[in-house]
Structure formats: C-alpha cells, structure tokens
C-alpha positions as CSV (number, residue, x, y, z in Angstrom):
1,M,51.1,69.7,86.9
2,R,47.9,69.2,88.9
3,I,46.4,67.3,85.9
4,I,49.4,65.1,85.7
5,A,49.3,64.4,89.4
6,V,45.7,63.4,89.2
7,I,46.4,61.0,86.3
8,L,49.3,59.4,88.2
9,I,47.1,58.9,91.2
10,A,44.3,57.4,89.2
11,T,46.8,55.1,87.5
12,A,48.3,54.0,90.8
13,L,44.8,53.2,92.1
14,L,44.1,51.0,89.1
15,M,47.4,49.2,89.1
16,P,46.8,46.9,92.1
17,A,43.6,45.6,90.6
18,A,45.3,45.0,87.2
19,H,48.3,43.3,88.9
20,A,45.9,41.2,91.0
21,A,44.0,40.0,87.9
22,D,47.3,39.2,86.1
23,A,48.6,37.3,89.1
24,A,45.4,35.3,89.3
25,F,45.6,34.4,85.6
26,Q,49.3,33.4,86.0
27,Q,48.4,31.2,89.0
28,W,45.6,29.6,86.9
29,L,48.1,28.8,84.2
30,Q,50.5,27.3,86.6
31,D,47.7,25.2,88.2
32,T,47.2,23.5,84.8
33,W,50.8,22.3,84.6
34,A,50.3,19.0,86.4
35,D,47.4,18.0,84.1
36,A,49.4,19.2,81.0
37,Q,52.3,17.0,82.1
38,A,50.0,14.0,82.5
39,L,49.1,14.5,78.8
40,G,52.8,14.3,77.9
41,V,53.6,18.0,77.7
42,S,57.1,18.9,78.6
43,R,58.0,21.7,81.0
44,A,59.8,23.5,78.1
45,T,56.8,23.3,75.8
46,F,54.5,24.5,78.6
47,D,56.7,27.4,79.6
48,A,57.2,28.6,76.0
49,A,53.4,28.4,75.4
50,V,52.4,30.5,78.5
51,R,55.3,32.9,78.6
52,D,54.0,36.5,78.6
53,L,50.5,35.2,78.0
54,E,47.7,37.5,79.0
55,P,43.9,36.9,78.9
56,D,42.0,38.3,76.0
57,L,39.1,40.0,77.8
58,T,37.6,41.1,74.5
59,L,36.3,37.6,73.7
60,P,32.6,36.9,73.9
61,D,31.0,34.5,76.3
62,L,33.1,35.5,79.2
63,A,31.8,35.9,82.8
64,I,34.0,38.7,84.2
65,P,33.0,39.8,87.7
66,G,31.5,43.4,87.7
67,Q,31.2,43.5,83.9
68,P,28.2,42.9,81.7
69,E,28.3,39.5,79.9
70,Q,29.2,39.6,76.2
71,A,27.0,37.2,74.2
72,P,28.6,35.3,71.3
73,Q,28.2,37.3,68.1
74,Q,28.2,34.3,65.8
75,A,26.0,34.9,62.9
76,E,24.1,31.7,63.6
77,F,22.8,33.2,66.8
78,V,22.1,36.8,66.0
79,Q,20.8,36.8,62.5
80,T,17.3,35.8,61.2
81,P,17.1,32.7,58.9
82,G,16.7,35.0,55.9
83,Q,19.8,37.0,56.8
84,Y,21.9,33.9,57.5
85,L,20.7,31.7,54.6
86,R,21.2,34.2,51.7
87,E,20.7,32.9,48.2
88,A,23.7,34.9,47.0
89,S,25.9,33.0,49.4
90,F,24.6,29.7,48.3
91,E,25.1,30.5,44.6
92,R,28.7,31.6,45.2
93,L,29.7,28.7,47.5
94,A,27.9,26.1,45.4
95,A,29.6,27.2,42.2
96,R,33.0,26.9,43.9
97,G,32.0,23.7,45.6
98,K,31.2,22.1,42.3
99,Q,34.7,23.0,41.0
100,L,36.3,21.5,44.1
101,A,34.1,18.4,43.8
102,V,35.7,17.8,40.5
103,Q,39.2,18.7,41.7
104,Y,39.0,16.3,44.7
105,R,36.8,13.7,43.1
106,D,39.1,10.8,44.0
107,T,39.6,12.0,47.5
108,L,35.9,12.5,48.1
109,T,35.0,9.1,46.7
110,R,37.5,7.5,49.1
111,I,36.1,9.5,52.0
112,E,32.6,8.4,51.3
113,K,33.7,4.8,50.9
114,Q,35.6,4.8,54.2
115,F,33.3,6.9,56.4
116,G,29.9,6.8,54.6
117,V,29.7,10.6,54.5
118,P,29.0,12.1,51.0
119,G,31.7,14.4,49.6
120,N,29.3,17.3,49.1
121,V,28.5,17.3,52.8
122,V,32.2,17.7,53.9
123,L,32.7,20.3,51.2
124,A,29.8,22.3,52.6
125,I,31.3,22.1,56.1
126,W,34.6,23.4,54.7
127,A,32.7,26.2,53.0
128,R,30.8,27.3,56.1
129,E,33.7,27.1,58.5
130,T,36.5,28.8,56.5
131,D,35.1,29.7,53.1
132,Y,37.1,26.9,51.5
133,G,40.2,28.1,53.3
134,G,39.8,31.7,52.2
135,Y,39.0,32.9,55.7
136,T,41.9,33.6,58.1
137,L,41.0,32.7,61.7
138,P,41.6,35.7,63.9
139,H,42.7,34.4,67.3
140,D,45.7,32.7,68.9
141,A,44.2,29.4,70.1
142,I,46.4,29.1,73.2
143,R,45.5,32.6,74.5
144,T,41.8,32.1,73.5
145,L,41.5,28.7,75.2
146,A,43.4,29.9,78.3
147,T,41.1,32.9,78.6
148,Q,37.9,30.9,78.2
149,G,39.2,28.3,80.7
150,Y,40.1,31.1,83.2
151,V,37.1,33.4,83.0
152,G,34.7,31.9,80.4
153,K,31.2,30.6,81.1
154,R,32.3,27.0,80.5
155,K,35.6,27.0,82.4
156,D,36.0,23.2,82.8
157,F,35.2,22.5,79.2
158,F,37.7,25.1,77.9
159,R,40.4,24.1,80.4
160,N,40.4,20.7,78.9
161,E,40.6,22.1,75.4
162,F,43.5,24.3,76.6
163,L,45.4,21.3,77.8
164,H,44.9,19.4,74.5
165,A,46.1,22.5,72.6
166,L,49.3,22.4,74.7
167,K,49.6,18.7,73.7
168,M,49.2,19.7,70.1
169,L,52.2,22.0,70.5
170,Q,54.1,19.2,72.2
171,D,53.3,16.8,69.3
172,G,54.7,19.2,66.7
173,T,52.0,21.6,65.6
174,P,53.6,25.0,65.0
175,R,52.3,27.8,67.1
176,T,51.8,29.8,63.9
177,D,49.2,27.1,62.8
178,M,47.3,27.5,66.0
179,R,44.9,30.2,64.8
180,S,41.3,29.8,65.9
181,S,37.8,31.1,66.3
182,W,36.8,32.8,69.6
183,G,35.9,29.4,70.8
184,G,39.3,27.8,70.0
185,A,38.3,25.8,66.9
186,L,41.2,25.1,64.5
187,G,41.9,24.3,60.9
188,L,40.1,24.3,57.6
189,T,37.1,22.5,59.0
190,Q,37.3,23.8,62.6
191,F,38.3,21.2,65.2
192,L,38.5,21.7,68.9
193,P,41.8,20.3,70.2
194,S,40.3,17.3,72.0
195,E,38.3,16.4,68.9
196,F,41.5,16.7,66.8
197,Y,42.8,13.8,68.9
198,K,39.6,11.8,68.4
199,Y,39.0,12.3,64.7
200,A,42.0,13.8,62.9
201,V,43.1,11.6,59.9
202,D,46.2,11.4,57.8
203,F,44.4,10.9,54.5
204,D,47.1,12.0,52.1
205,G,49.6,9.5,53.5
206,D,52.3,11.9,54.4
207,G,52.6,10.6,58.0
208,R,50.8,13.6,59.7
209,A,47.2,14.6,60.2
210,D,47.3,18.1,58.9
211,I,43.9,19.9,59.2
212,W,45.5,23.2,58.4
213,H,47.1,22.7,55.0
214,S,46.0,19.3,53.6
215,V,42.5,19.4,52.1
216,P,42.3,15.6,52.1
217,D,43.2,15.4,55.8
218,A,40.8,18.2,56.7
219,L,37.8,16.8,54.8
220,A,38.4,13.2,55.9
221,S,38.7,14.3,59.5
222,A,35.4,16.1,59.2
223,A,33.8,13.0,57.8
224,K,35.3,10.8,60.5
225,Q,33.9,13.1,63.1
226,L,30.4,13.0,61.6
227,A,30.7,9.2,61.4
228,G,31.8,9.1,65.0
229,K,28.7,11.1,66.0
230,G,26.4,8.6,64.3
231,W,26.1,9.6,60.6
232,R,23.9,7.1,58.8
233,K,25.2,6.2,55.4
234,G,22.8,6.6,52.5
235,E,20.3,8.8,54.4
236,R,19.6,12.5,53.8
237,W,20.2,15.3,56.3
238,A,16.6,16.7,56.0
239,Y,13.6,17.1,53.7
240,E,12.1,20.5,53.0
241,V,8.3,20.1,53.1
242,R,5.2,22.3,52.7
243,A,3.3,22.3,56.0
244,P,-0.5,22.1,56.0
245,Q,-2.5,25.0,57.5
246,T,-3.3,22.8,60.4
247,A,0.3,22.1,61.3
248,D,1.1,22.5,65.0
249,C,4.4,24.4,65.3
250,S,4.7,23.7,69.0
251,I,5.6,20.0,68.4
252,G,8.7,21.0,66.5
253,V,11.2,19.4,68.9
254,P,13.6,16.5,68.6
255,E,11.7,14.4,71.2
256,I,8.6,14.2,69.0
257,T,9.4,11.9,66.1
258,M,7.3,9.7,63.8
259,P,8.0,7.9,60.5
260,M,8.1,10.2,57.5
261,R,4.9,8.4,56.2
262,E,3.0,9.6,59.3
263,W,4.0,13.2,58.6
264,L,2.9,12.8,55.0
265,K,-0.5,11.5,56.3
266,R,-0.8,14.7,58.3
267,G,-0.6,16.8,55.2
268,F,3.1,17.6,54.9
269,V,4.2,17.5,51.3
270,P,7.8,17.1,50.1
271,A,9.1,20.2,48.3
272,S,10.1,20.4,44.7
273,G,8.0,17.4,43.8
274,R,10.4,15.0,45.6
275,K,9.1,11.4,45.6
276,L,10.1,9.4,48.7
277,S,11.2,5.8,48.6
278,A,9.8,3.1,50.9
279,A,12.9,3.3,53.0
280,E,12.6,7.1,53.2
281,R,9.0,6.9,54.3
282,A,10.0,4.6,57.1
283,L,12.6,7.0,58.5
284,P,11.9,8.5,61.9
285,A,11.9,12.3,61.7
286,S,10.9,15.4,63.7
287,L,9.5,18.7,62.5
288,L,11.7,21.8,62.2
289,Q,10.2,25.2,61.5
290,P,13.1,27.8,61.9
291,E,10.7,30.7,61.6
292,G,7.8,29.1,63.4
293,A,4.7,29.0,61.1
294,Y,6.5,31.3,58.6
295,G,9.2,30.3,56.1
296,P,10.3,26.8,55.1
297,S,9.5,23.7,57.1
298,F,11.6,20.6,57.3
299,L,11.4,17.0,58.4
300,T,14.7,16.1,60.1
301,P,16.0,12.5,60.5
302,K,19.0,11.4,62.4
303,N,21.7,12.9,60.2
304,Y,20.3,16.4,60.8
305,Y,21.2,16.0,64.5
306,V,24.6,14.5,63.6
307,I,25.5,17.8,61.8
308,K,24.0,19.7,64.8
309,D,26.4,17.9,67.1
310,Y,29.2,19.4,64.9
311,N,27.8,22.9,65.5
312,F,24.7,23.3,67.7
313,S,23.0,26.0,65.7
314,D,20.0,25.0,63.6
315,L,20.9,27.7,61.1
316,Y,24.4,26.2,60.7
317,V,22.9,22.8,60.0
318,L,20.5,24.3,57.5
319,F,23.3,26.2,55.8
320,V,25.6,23.2,55.5
321,G,22.8,20.8,54.6
322,H,21.3,23.0,51.9
323,L,24.7,24.0,50.5
324,S,25.6,20.3,50.2
325,D,22.4,19.8,48.2
326,R,23.2,22.8,46.0
327,I,26.7,21.5,45.3
328,A,25.0,18.3,44.2
329,G,22.8,20.3,41.8
330,A,19.6,20.9,43.9
331,R,17.5,24.1,43.6
332,A,16.9,26.8,46.1
333,F,14.5,26.5,49.0
334,E,11.0,26.2,47.6
335,T,9.4,28.4,50.3
336,P,11.1,31.8,50.8
337,W,12.2,33.0,54.2
338,S,10.0,35.6,55.7
339,K,10.9,39.2,56.5
340,N,10.1,38.8,60.2
341,A,12.3,40.8,62.6
342,Q,14.4,39.1,65.3
343,L,14.0,40.2,68.9
344,K,17.2,41.3,70.7
345,T,19.0,38.7,72.8
346,G,17.9,40.4,76.1
347,E,14.3,40.3,75.0
348,V,14.4,36.6,74.1
349,E,16.1,36.0,77.5
350,T,13.2,37.8,79.2
351,M,10.7,35.6,77.2
352,Q,12.6,32.4,78.2
353,Q,12.6,33.4,81.9
354,R,8.8,33.9,81.7
355,L,8.3,30.6,79.9
356,T,10.5,28.9,82.5
357,A,8.5,30.4,85.4
358,L,5.3,29.0,83.7
359,G,6.9,25.5,83.4
360,L,6.8,25.6,79.6
361,Y,10.6,25.9,79.0
362,R,13.2,23.8,80.7
363,D,16.4,24.7,78.8
364,K,19.1,27.3,79.4
365,I,18.4,31.0,79.3
366,D,20.6,32.0,76.4
367,G,18.7,34.6,74.4
368,K,18.5,32.3,71.3
369,A,15.2,31.6,69.7
370,G,16.0,27.9,69.2
371,M,13.5,25.1,68.6
372,L,12.8,24.5,72.3
373,T,12.1,28.2,72.8
374,R,9.8,28.3,69.8
375,A,8.0,25.2,71.0
376,A,7.5,26.6,74.5
377,L,6.3,29.9,72.9
378,G,3.8,28.0,70.9
379,A,2.5,26.3,74.0
380,Y,2.1,29.7,75.7
381,Q,0.2,31.0,72.7
382,K,-2.2,28.0,72.8
383,N,-2.8,28.5,76.5
384,N,-3.6,32.2,76.1
385,G,-5.7,32.1,73.0
386,L,-3.2,33.8,70.9
387,K,-2.3,33.1,67.3
388,V,0.0,30.1,67.4
389,D,3.0,30.8,65.2
390,C,5.9,29.9,67.5
391,W,7.8,33.1,66.6
392,P,9.0,35.5,69.3
393,T,7.7,39.0,68.7
394,A,7.4,42.2,70.7
395,A,3.6,41.7,70.8
396,V,3.9,38.3,72.5
397,L,6.5,39.6,74.9
398,D,4.3,42.5,75.9
399,H,1.5,40.0,76.5
400,M,3.8,38.1,78.9
401,R,4.7,41.2,80.8
402,R,1.1,42.0,81.7
C-alpha cells in the first residue's frame, strides 16, 4: 500500500506540469485560428484538424525548456561523405532510374521543355526523397508542424507552414495524405506546405495538383520549384575535378567564384577526361571539397546552389547531382571518398565556437562541418602553422583547447 501511495503522490505532483504544458499548447493552437481563417480555413476544418492534437516531443530540433536539445538526425548531417554517398546506393537507384526514365519519357521531355530542368535531375530528387515512392513518410504533418511551431527552434517558420497545411486540408487534401518528414515535408518529392502553393503543378491534366499519387505532378512540381529558385537551362549542376597539390581548401566557399577557365589555369583538371566547351569554361564556379583536402573535389556553378536551396545539405546536393549523372549513364566518382572519421556534433559545435571567438567563422553554431566551417578551419590551420586540410579532427580540436 505504501508503494502505491508513493506512486500516486508522484503522479499527482507531475500532473499539474503536464496539464500546464497541454493547456499552453492548446492555447497556441487557438492563437493560430485568426491567421488560419485569413487563409480561407473554415472553423469546421480548423476544429477537426486540432481536435485531440498533442505535441510530438520526440521530434528532433526542438527547444524544450529544461531538456537537452535534440539535433536533427538526417543522414545528410550526421554521416561522412563516404557513408552517405555509397556506391551500392547509386547502382541500385540509377538502375531503377533508367527504367523510370523510359517509362516516363514523354512526361520528362515535356517537363524539360516547359521548365528547363532535365528529367534525370527530377528523377534523382524523387529517388533521394522517397526512394521513388517506396518510402512511407512516418509523421502526421499537422501534428509535426504544430509541434515545431509551438516548441521548435524555428517557431515562426513552422507556424507559417502549419497554417498552410491547414489550408491544404481546407482545399481538399485528405488528412491521410498528410504524411511527412520530421520537418513537415510532404509528397513524393517532399514539399513544405507553403511551397506546395508556390510550385505544385497539375501536369497530368486531371484538375488537381497531386504530389502524393501522380508521378507527373510530383516531378513537374519539383522541376517548377528548381526553375523558380533560378535553375539555368542547359548548364550542369557541378564538375568533379582533380585538385592540384597546391590547392587552397580554405577558399572553398560560395563567395569566392571565378570562371571555370581560371580554375583550370590553377591546375584543376576535369575528372574522367571531360572536355569543357567554351561556354562551360566561361561559367562562374566556386570550389567544393566535402572532405577538405581529402576525397573528391568539385567546381560548382549556379545550378549546384539551386539544388542546395531545395535541401541545404551539400551531401544531399552531391547525392542528387551524382545520381542524376548516373541515371544518364555517367561513371562513379573518379576520386574515392576517404575513410576519415567524423567528429561528434558537440565537438564540431565546440570547434565552431572557438572559430567564432577568433573571428574566423560567422555562421550559426550547428555542429555541422559544412563548407563555411571547413573554410574557417583552414584559415585557423594556416594561422597556426598546421597542416591545411580543412577537415575537423580531434587533433585540431585539441590544439584549439590549449
């Protein structure tokens, strides 16, 4: 009896906090009603969507008071390039992509004609996002976006997405179709609700833009989004190159660009014997070395950053771009990825904090070894007489801690 009494007392002590949190979430939901109404959402649709809704506090990227932050566990941000860009994945997905390129040849031809985006590029996006529709998205978008809007790190951003998700329900999208990633992206090619309203296309002519079940609609919508973000027709997404021994990895940032011919003069050699046309040699491009001085190097023109605007991860862009090439018949990366280990997120955050204090890094502290972090690290290595390889290692971190 005494044990039961203790349990009951403990439960009673916890209940007020739980009720308070629930009440706060319900109040947050009700506070969105006026803005939802302004988007054309009826009270009946709103009430049905939020009825019995509770926050999903298991999601990553939340900022819950009193609890440690959960970093996103997307593979793009926690795996090394070699882990993420596996040859076996490219072989499997390229083989399937070639079959789909034949199956949807007419659709893909129309897409490229209308939007300027090659069919193999949108097929690669479809592959990366949902494995050509074979991957079932795990979350309810309404609950996910409400949670992120209520207690996520980017509350205003996700509140807007939540409102547009309600509008999608109002406009006839079944709740059963509203399955999403942890960030609320929907459909075969992963659209946020607000971007659905900007870019979704009825490409099969049935009167509805259906990014969930219609492959033509989903692929055309992805192409329209890339076009809307600035895709340049007839230009490649990137060029793999062999970097010279004298290459300075610390200049691998988007702000440093020069015509491709200037990179060639500096000793960068296109991989696989590729010969560049005069137009290609004139393209402005920047240097990308995902593993610093190790692994493959790339020269990245405008279209690279257009895909990056679709998904911010460089590894995502490399996956989609390279898979699109493989679907079109290209070979594997000429330079293999290295076996370098990846520091843990917290260790990269510590490195970013130190680089920020030294005035070398001016971006967000996120624990991701992106291009700006690698460039800042290269500058630190130069300033301290270390080997300049622009790759975060435990040895460099130890040096920073002295």
